[in-house]
C-alpha positions in Angstrom: -8.7 1.7 -31.6 -6.3 -1.2 -30.8 -3.5 1.1 -29.9 -5.9 2.9 -27.5 -6.7 -0.4 -25.8 -3.0 -1.3 -25.6 -2.3 2.1 -24.0 -5.0 1.6 -21.4 -3.7 -1.9 -20.6 -0.2 -0.3 -20.2 -1.5 2.4 -17.8 -3.4 -0.3 -15.8 -0.2 -2.4 -15.5 1.9 0.5 -14.3 -1.0 1.4 -11.9 -0.9 -2.1 -10.5 2.8 -2.1 -10.0 2.6 1.3 -8.3 -0.2 0.2 -5.9 1.6 -2.9 -4.6 4.5 -1.0 -2.8 2.1 1.7 -1.6 -0.3 -0.9 0.0 2.7 -2.7 1.5 3.9 0.5 3.0 0.4 1.3 4.3 0.1 -2.1 5.9 3.6 -1.8 7.4 2.8 1.6 8.9 -0.5 0.6 10.4 1.0 -2.5 11.9 3.9 -0.6 13.5 1.4 2.1 14.7 -0.7 -0.6 16.4 2.4 -2.1 18.0 3.5 1.3 19.2 0.1 2.0 20.7 0.0 -1.5 22.4 3.5 -0.9 23.8 2.6 2.5 25.2 -0.5 1.0 26.8 1.5 -1.8 28.4 4.1 0.7 29.7 1.4 2.9 31.2 -0.1 0.0 33.1 
């Protein structure tokens, strides 16, 4: 029982460490995409 809880906690920690870089990458991509769209709109004016 206790080892089961420890395993779940371990999985949760690795899940959390995996999600931080992924969300950072997602934020970075969406920001650069927005900047790209804005730049294109300005150039087309």
